[in-house]
DOKE-717217 format. One line per 4 residues: number of its first residue (from 1); their letters; for each residue x, y, z of C-alpha. Coordinates in nm, 2 decimals. Example, Ala and Ser with C-alpha at 12.3 -4.5 7.8 and 13.67 -1.06 7.14 Angstrom:
2
1	as	1.23:-0.45:0.78; 1.37:-0.11:0.71
END
This chain:
515
1	mssy	-18.78:-9.33:1.15; -18.88:-9.62:1.37; -18.63:-9.79:1.60; -18.66:-10.11:1.39
5	aenn	-18.57:-9.92:1.07; -18.28:-9.75:1.25; -18.15:-10.08:1.37; -18.18:-10.23:1.02
9	kria	-18.00:-9.93:0.87; -17.72:-9.96:1.13; -17.68:-10.33:1.06; -17.66:-10.26:0.69
13	kntl	-17.40:-9.98:0.74; -17.19:-10.19:0.97; -17.21:-10.49:0.73; -17.08:-10.27:0.44
17	llyf	-16.80:-10.14:0.66; -16.70:-10.49:0.76; -16.72:-10.61:0.39; -16.48:-10.32:0.30
21	rmli	-16.25:-10.45:0.57; -16.29:-10.81:0.45; -16.22:-10.75:0.09; -15.89:-10.59:0.17
25	tmav	-15.79:-10.84:0.45; -15.90:-11.14:0.24; -15.69:-11.04:-0.06; -15.39:-10.95:0.15
29	slyt	-15.42:-11.27:0.37; -15.45:-11.50:0.07; -15.14:-11.35:-0.09; -14.96:-11.36:0.25
33	srvv	-15.03:-11.73:0.28; -14.88:-11.80:-0.06; -14.57:-11.60:0.03; -14.54:-11.78:0.36
37	lqal	-14.58:-12.13:0.21; -14.32:-12.06:-0.06; -14.07:-11.91:0.19; -14.11:-12.18:0.46
41	gved	-14.18:-12.48:0.24; -14.45:-12.74:0.28; -14.30:-12.91:0.59; -14.23:-12.60:0.79
45	fgiy	-14.57:-12.46:0.70; -14.73:-12.78:0.82; -14.53:-12.76:1.15; -14.64:-12.41:1.21
49	nvvg	-15.01:-12.51:1.16; -15.00:-12.82:1.38; -14.79:-12.66:1.66; -15.00:-12.35:1.66
53	gvvv	-15.30:-12.58:1.67; -15.19:-12.73:2.00; -15.20:-12.38:2.15; -15.55:-12.33:2.02
57	litf	-15.64:-12.66:2.17; -15.56:-12.54:2.52; -15.74:-12.21:2.50; -16.10:-12.32:2.51
61	lnns	-16.12:-12.12:2.83; -16.06:-11.80:2.64; -16.33:-11.89:2.38; -16.58:-11.93:2.66
65	ltga	-16.49:-11.60:2.83; -16.50:-11.43:2.49; -16.86:-11.53:2.43; -16.95:-11.44:2.79
69	tqrf	-16.78:-11.10:2.76; -16.96:-11.02:2.43; -17.29:-11.14:2.58; -17.27:-10.94:2.90
73	lsig	-17.15:-10.62:2.74; -17.43:-10.63:2.47; -17.69:-10.71:2.73; -17.56:-10.42:2.95
77	lgta	-17.60:-10.18:2.66; -17.95:-10.32:2.58; -18.06:-10.23:2.94; -17.89:-9.89:2.90
81	hicn	-17.71:-9.88:3.24; -17.36:-9.73:3.18; -17.25:-9.78:3.54; -17.33:-10.14:3.51
85	lski	-17.15:-10.16:3.18; -16.84:-10.02:3.34; -16.85:-10.28:3.61; -16.89:-10.56:3.35
89	fntc	-16.60:-10.43:3.13; -16.35:-10.39:3.42; -16.45:-10.72:3.56; -16.39:-10.88:3.22
93	ifvh	-16.04:-10.72:3.21; -15.95:-10.87:3.55; -16.08:-11.21:3.46; -15.89:-11.22:3.13
97	kila	-15.57:-11.13:3.31; -15.61:-11.42:3.54; -15.69:-11.65:3.24; -15.38:-11.53:3.05
101	ivil	-15.16:-11.63:3.35; -15.34:-11.97:3.37; -15.29:-12.05:3.00; -14.93:-11.93:3.01
105	lfsq	-14.85:-12.18:3.29; -15.07:-12.46:3.16; -14.91:-12.45:2.82; -14.56:-12.48:2.95
109	figl	-14.64:-12.82:3.10; -14.91:-12.99:2.90; -14.85:-12.82:2.57; -14.47:-12.89:2.56
113	wfid	-14.52:-13.25:2.67; -14.77:-13.31:2.39; -14.54:-13.17:2.13; -14.24:-13.37:2.25
117	nklq	-14.42:-13.70:2.29; -14.72:-13.71:2.05; -14.66:-13.50:1.74; -14.46:-13.61:1.44
121	iptn	-14.20:-13.34:1.42; -13.88:-13.41:1.22; -13.58:-13.42:1.45; -13.39:-13.14:1.28
125	rava	-13.69:-12.91:1.33; -13.75:-12.98:1.70; -13.59:-12.66:1.81; -13.78:-12.45:1.56
129	afwv	-14.11:-12.62:1.67; -14.03:-12.53:2.04; -13.99:-12.16:1.95; -14.30:-12.16:1.73
133	fqas	-14.49:-12.30:2.03; -14.36:-12.03:2.26; -14.44:-11.76:2.01; -14.78:-11.90:1.96
137	vcsm	-14.84:-11.90:2.34; -14.73:-11.54:2.36; -14.96:-11.45:2.07; -15.25:-11.62:2.24
141	vvmi	-15.19:-11.43:2.57; -15.19:-11.10:2.38; -15.52:-11.20:2.21; -15.67:-11.29:2.54
145	lsvp	-15.59:-10.95:2.69; -15.74:-10.78:2.39; -16.08:-10.96:2.41; -16.27:-10.71:2.64
149	ynal	-16.16:-10.41:2.42; -16.27:-10.58:2.10; -16.60:-10.69:2.26; -16.67:-10.33:2.38
153	iiay	-16.62:-10.19:2.03; -16.85:-10.46:1.88; -17.11:-10.41:2.15; -17.12:-10.04:2.06
157	eqmr	-17.14:-10.14:1.69; -16.84:-9.92:1.60; -16.73:-10.13:1.31; -16.54:-9.85:1.14
161	afay	-16.26:-9.87:1.40; -16.27:-10.25:1.40; -16.23:-10.25:1.02; -15.94:-10.00:1.01
165	vsii	-15.74:-10.18:1.28; -15.79:-10.52:1.11; -15.65:-10.37:0.78; -15.35:-10.24:0.96
169	evff	-15.30:-10.59:1.11; -15.30:-10.78:0.78; -15.06:-10.54:0.61; -14.83:-10.57:0.90
173	kllv	-14.84:-10.95:0.86; -14.78:-10.91:0.49; -14.46:-10.71:0.56; -14.35:-10.99:0.79
177	alsl	-14.41:-11.25:0.52; -14.23:-11.06:0.25; -13.93:-11.01:0.48; -13.89:-11.39:0.49
181	kiii	-13.73:-11.37:0.14; -13.43:-11.18:0.27; -13.38:-11.36:0.61; -13.08:-11.59:0.62
185	fdkl	-13.14:-11.75:0.96; -13.43:-11.98:1.06; -13.73:-11.84:0.88; -13.99:-12.04:1.08
189	iyya	-13.87:-11.90:1.41; -13.84:-11.55:1.27; -14.20:-11.56:1.13; -14.35:-11.69:1.45
193	vliv	-14.18:-11.42:1.66; -14.27:-11.13:1.43; -14.64:-11.24:1.43; -14.63:-11.20:1.81
197	faqi	-14.50:-10.85:1.76; -14.78:-10.77:1.52; -15.04:-10.89:1.78; -14.89:-10.66:2.04
201	vvrm	-14.91:-10.36:1.82; -15.28:-10.43:1.73; -15.36:-10.48:2.10; -15.21:-10.14:2.19
205	iyqw	-15.42:-9.97:1.92; -15.75:-10.13:2.04; -15.67:-10.03:2.40; -15.58:-9.67:2.30
209	ychk	-15.91:-9.64:2.10; -16.12:-9.76:2.39; -15.96:-9.53:2.64; -16.01:-9.24:2.41
213	kysd	-16.37:-9.32:2.30; -16.52:-9.48:2.61; -16.32:-9.33:2.90; -16.62:-9.33:3.13
217	ivse	-16.63:-9.71:3.10; -16.27:-9.82:3.08; -16.11:-9.56:3.32; -16.24:-9.74:3.63
221	skyd	-15.99:-10.01:3.73; -16.19:-10.20:4.00; -16.37:-10.52:3.94; -16.70:-10.63:4.09
225	kktm	-16.71:-10.96:4.26; -17.08:-11.02:4.20; -17.05:-10.95:3.83; -16.74:-11.17:3.81
229	veil	-16.94:-11.46:3.96; -17.21:-11.42:3.70; -16.97:-11.40:3.42; -16.77:-11.71:3.54
233	kfas	-17.10:-11.90:3.60; -17.20:-11.83:3.24; -16.86:-11.90:3.10; -16.82:-12.23:3.30
237	wtii	-17.10:-12.38:3.10; -16.97:-12.26:2.77; -16.63:-12.41:2.85; -16.78:-12.75:2.78
241	gnla	-16.92:-12.66:2.44; -16.60:-12.47:2.33; -16.39:-12.76:2.44; -16.60:-12.99:2.22
245	nils	-16.56:-12.75:1.92; -16.18:-12.73:1.97; -16.15:-13.10:1.99; -16.36:-13.15:1.68
249	sqgl	-16.14:-12.91:1.49; -15.79:-12.92:1.63; -15.84:-13.28:1.75; -15.89:-13.38:1.38
253	nill	-15.58:-13.19:1.29; -15.38:-13.38:1.55; -15.52:-13.71:1.43; -15.42:-13.64:1.07
257	niff	-15.07:-13.56:1.19; -15.04:-13.88:1.39; -15.17:-14.10:1.10; -15.03:-13.91:0.80
261	gpiv	-14.77:-13.66:0.91; -14.72:-13.28:0.86; -14.78:-13.28:0.48; -15.15:-13.36:0.53
265	nasr	-15.16:-13.10:0.80; -15.04:-12.85:0.54; -15.32:-12.96:0.31; -15.58:-12.91:0.58
269	glav	-15.42:-12.57:0.68; -15.45:-12.45:0.32; -15.81:-12.55:0.30; -15.88:-12.37:0.62
273	qiqs	-15.71:-12.06:0.49; -15.96:-12.04:0.20; -16.25:-12.14:0.42; -16.16:-11.85:0.66
277	alqs	-16.13:-11.60:0.38; -16.48:-11.69:0.24; -16.62:-11.73:0.59; -16.52:-11.38:0.67
281	fvsn	-16.80:-11.26:0.44; -17.05:-11.44:0.66; -16.88:-11.36:0.99; -16.88:-10.99:0.91
285	fqts	-17.25:-11.00:0.86; -17.29:-11.19:1.18; -17.07:-10.96:1.37; -17.29:-10.66:1.27
289	inpq	-17.61:-10.84:1.37; -17.51:-11.03:1.68; -17.52:-10.72:1.91; -17.88:-10.66:1.80
293	ifkt	-17.98:-11.02:1.88; -17.86:-10.97:2.24; -18.00:-10.62:2.27; -18.35:-10.70:2.14
297	faaq	-18.38:-10.99:2.38; -18.26:-10.77:2.67; -18.52:-10.50:2.57; -18.79:-10.77:2.55
301	qidy	-18.85:-10.71:2.18; -18.91:-11.08:2.14; -19.09:-11.08:1.80; -18.82:-10.87:1.64
305	hrkl	-18.56:-11.09:1.81; -18.70:-11.41:1.65; -18.71:-11.24:1.31; -18.35:-11.14:1.34
309	viss	-18.25:-11.50:1.43; -18.42:-11.64:1.12; -18.29:-11.36:0.89; -17.94:-11.39:1.02
313	arfs	-17.94:-11.77:0.98; -18.09:-11.75:0.63; -17.86:-11.49:0.49; -17.55:-11.64:0.65
317	mllm	-17.61:-11.99:0.50; -17.71:-11.84:0.16; -17.41:-11.61:0.14; -17.17:-11.89:0.23
321	gfls	-17.32:-12.12:-0.03; -17.31:-11.85:-0.29; -16.94:-11.78:-0.23; -16.84:-12.14:-0.21
325	ipfi	-16.98:-12.28:-0.53; -16.70:-12.18:-0.77; -16.44:-12.29:-0.52; -16.60:-12.63:-0.49
329	feae	-16.61:-12.69:-0.87; -16.27:-12.54:-0.94; -16.07:-12.63:-0.63; -15.77:-12.78:-0.82
333	iild	-15.70:-12.49:-1.05; -15.76:-12.23:-0.78; -15.51:-12.40:-0.55; -15.26:-12.43:-0.83
337	lwlg	-15.28:-12.07:-0.93; -15.26:-11.96:-0.56; -14.98:-12.19:-0.45; -14.80:-12.33:-0.75
341	nvpa	-14.71:-12.65:-0.55; -15.04:-12.81:-0.42; -15.00:-13.07:-0.14; -15.19:-13.40:-0.17
345	yaan	-15.56:-13.40:-0.06; -15.58:-13.02:-0.05; -15.85:-12.99:-0.32; -16.08:-13.26:-0.17
349	flrl	-16.02:-13.11:0.18; -16.12:-12.77:0.04; -16.44:-12.90:-0.12; -16.55:-13.09:0.19
353	tlvi	-16.46:-12.80:0.42; -16.68:-12.56:0.23; -16.98:-12.79:0.23; -16.95:-12.82:0.61
357	vtld	-16.92:-12.45:0.68; -17.21:-12.37:0.44; -17.44:-12.57:0.66; -17.27:-12.46:0.98
361	asvn	-17.31:-12.09:0.89; -17.68:-12.11:0.99; -17.61:-12.21:1.35; -17.46:-11.88:1.47
365	apdm	-17.79:-11.70:1.51; -17.96:-11.97:1.72; -17.65:-11.99:1.93; -17.65:-11.62:2.00
369	sina	-18.02:-11.64:2.08; -17.98:-11.91:2.34; -17.68:-11.72:2.49; -17.90:-11.41:2.52
373	tgki	-18.14:-11.60:2.74; -17.86:-11.71:2.97; -18.01:-12.06:2.99; -17.71:-12.25:2.85
377	rtyq	-17.66:-12.55:3.08; -17.87:-12.80:2.89; -17.77:-12.65:2.56; -17.40:-12.68:2.63
381	lttc	-17.42:-13.03:2.78; -17.63:-13.16:2.48; -17.42:-13.01:2.20; -17.10:-13.10:2.38
385	giml	-17.19:-13.46:2.40; -17.27:-13.46:2.03; -16.96:-13.27:1.91; -16.72:-13.48:2.12
389	ltvp	-16.82:-13.78:1.91; -16.62:-13.64:1.61; -16.27:-13.73:1.72; -16.32:-14.09:1.86
393	isyl	-16.54:-14.19:1.56; -16.27:-14.05:1.32; -16.00:-14.24:1.51; -16.19:-14.57:1.47
397	flvn	-16.21:-14.51:1.09; -15.85:-14.40:1.05; -15.70:-14.68:1.26; -15.88:-14.92:1.02
401	gckp	-15.70:-14.77:0.72; -15.95:-14.51:0.59; -15.83:-14.22:0.38; -15.78:-13.88:0.56
405	yvvy	-16.09:-13.72:0.40; -16.32:-13.96:0.59; -16.29:-13.73:0.90; -16.48:-13.46:0.70
409	yihf	-16.78:-13.69:0.64; -16.79:-13.78:1.01; -16.77:-13.41:1.10; -17.06:-13.32:0.87
413	aviv	-17.29:-13.59:1.01; -17.21:-13.48:1.37; -17.28:-13.11:1.28; -17.62:-13.20:1.13
417	fsqm	-17.73:-13.38:1.45; -17.59:-13.10:1.67; -17.78:-12.83:1.47; -18.11:-13.02:1.52
421	mrll	-18.06:-13.01:1.90; -17.97:-12.64:1.90; -18.29:-12.55:1.72; -18.51:-12.76:1.95
425	ldar	-18.36:-12.58:2.25; -18.39:-12.23:2.10; -18.76:-12.31:2.02; -18.81:-12.40:2.39
429	ytgl	-18.64:-12.09:2.53; -18.75:-11.81:2.29; -19.05:-11.95:2.10; -18.86:-11.98:1.77
433	slkd	-19.08:-12.14:1.51; -18.91:-12.46:1.39; -19.14:-12.47:1.09; -19.04:-12.12:0.98
437	fflk	-18.67:-12.19:1.04; -18.67:-12.51:0.83; -18.88:-12.36:0.55; -18.71:-12.02:0.53
441	vylk	-18.35:-12.13:0.61; -18.29:-12.49:0.51; -18.54:-12.56:0.24; -18.53:-12.22:0.07
445	nlis	-18.15:-12.21:0.08; -18.11:-12.56:-0.04; -18.33:-12.48:-0.35; -18.14:-12.16:-0.42
449	iclm	-17.79:-12.33:-0.38; -17.90:-12.62:-0.61; -18.02:-12.37:-0.87; -17.69:-12.17:-0.84
453	siip	-17.49:-12.49:-0.91; -17.66:-12.59:-1.24; -17.46:-12.36:-1.47; -17.13:-12.42:-1.30
457	yiif	-17.19:-12.80:-1.33; -17.26:-12.77:-1.70; -16.94:-12.57:-1.75; -16.75:-12.83:-1.53
461	isvq	-16.85:-13.13:-1.75; -16.83:-12.94:-2.08; -16.51:-12.74:-2.07; -16.16:-12.86:-2.02
465	qgil	-16.00:-12.77:-1.69; -15.80:-12.44:-1.71; -15.81:-12.07:-1.68; -16.10:-12.04:-1.93
469	rlml	-16.32:-12.28:-1.73; -16.24:-12.11:-1.41; -16.33:-11.76:-1.55; -16.66:-11.90:-1.70
473	tmif	-16.74:-12.07:-1.37; -16.68:-11.76:-1.16; -16.87:-11.52:-1.40; -17.18:-11.74:-1.45
477	sylg	-17.19:-11.87:-1.09; -17.18:-11.53:-0.93; -17.40:-11.35:-1.19; -17.65:-11.63:-1.20
481	glli	-17.63:-11.66:-0.82; -17.73:-11.29:-0.78; -18.03:-11.34:-1.00; -18.14:-11.65:-0.81
485	iffv	-18.09:-11.48:-0.48; -18.30:-11.18:-0.59; -18.59:-11.38:-0.76; -18.59:-11.70:-0.55
489	sfns	-18.43:-11.64:-0.22; -18.56:-11.29:-0.14; -18.93:-11.23:-0.05; -19.13:-10.94:-0.20
493	nerq	-19.04:-10.70:0.08; -18.67:-10.78:0.05; -18.68:-10.73:-0.33; -18.85:-10.40:-0.28
497	lvld	-18.59:-10.28:-0.03; -18.31:-10.37:-0.28; -18.49:-10.18:-0.56; -18.55:-9.88:-0.34
501	flkr	-18.18:-9.88:-0.24; -18.06:-9.90:-0.60; -18.31:-9.63:-0.70; -18.19:-9.39:-0.43
505	klmg	-17.82:-9.45:-0.53; -17.91:-9.40:-0.90; -18.10:-9.08:-0.84; -17.83:-8.95:-0.60
509	gink	-17.57:-9.01:-0.87; -17.78:-8.83:-1.13; -17.85:-8.53:-0.90; -17.48:-8.51:-0.81
513	kka	-17.39:-8.49:-1.19; -17.65:-8.22:-1.24; -17.52:-8.02:-0.95
END
């Protein structure tokens, strides 16, 4: 079997493992959110989201180092130098320890000042908000220290371990949520503290696995100064881009809090919960293919690298659109069944969020391709300048009396412009064909998603809102969507691969019965 075929088989196997993980974690996470919302109430749920968002806002340094860690470990594996990989890993450990200390100190000054002076927190919940913030900081520190271990597992494409630990984590969080029903003291503080404990347990499991599986890499405790300089140099440029992404997301969350209060934050938080659940389908696929994007570039397999970029972008956007259509049409009834008490604007927030992330799903592969080249200065400066426009433009609209959902329209426009610049830069650095990308990713996916929406739209205008319409929309949307993907989205080779796969499974099942 050729190396390309083996790579494709590994990607498919890892994707299926991550989908198994996702199906369980998504179901448990959605139920957990419902339990938490009912136990905490809308106001406390909103406080938890916005205060935790402040912590996320000040951790753009970690996002930069996470990308750098994943990139350097995957490139190290692509060049097949284990000694070099050990230096990279242990240097990443050292750098993340320093970062954890910096963020811990930084948050106690800037973060607390911001919460006390800028956020709208009810006076009687100020103490609870303080402890939620401290718990969120501790949780973030634990996550920072876990990054090199997670990145090593992903670089080796050991998705089975990644899947099992994630399942343990979500069930742990479900137990925490269910225990809220019997707690008689402050439930918000209790929930925040127990979530930190869950993060600590997960971090210990990842560390134990890596020490057992990759002892030749993780046993060495020394860091390499030259490697550290290279990692920090790479991360220093990604800091700008990650800061822009944080501001465009959490900055909008803070603006909504300032202008409309924590109830609207709860609506946005709920929309993001469903977005994250659906997006996990796409991110699982991307997680399985990203190491190959890095490794093929490191091994100078440029033609295969370009094919992977286009395929990853195409399937990511197509999958996100396929999953989102029923939720866009039936947002109200889905939220009502899930929550019972639906905050204002939640349905519209959900629709607009899913449209944005469907388009944005296509950008991961070009991002990884540019990161693989290491030529990220112009890329980060350009995209940063564009993404930073989101918050000030939104502020101008909100201060002039616009409704809260206007920030989503602005965010969408900024993302479109940003994606165009990303593709131009990827074409310059790797020779990516812009014509192929637009035809195979944007045009083909737009046609497929529009065709998938026809039957759900007919049901939407013909059937009264309720459980029946929801069921009809789900059934016909997904069944019709699968047919459209097979006959319209797939090319002849992809259709043949699917048919061969189904044939092997069918014959295997028949032979097993005969035996």
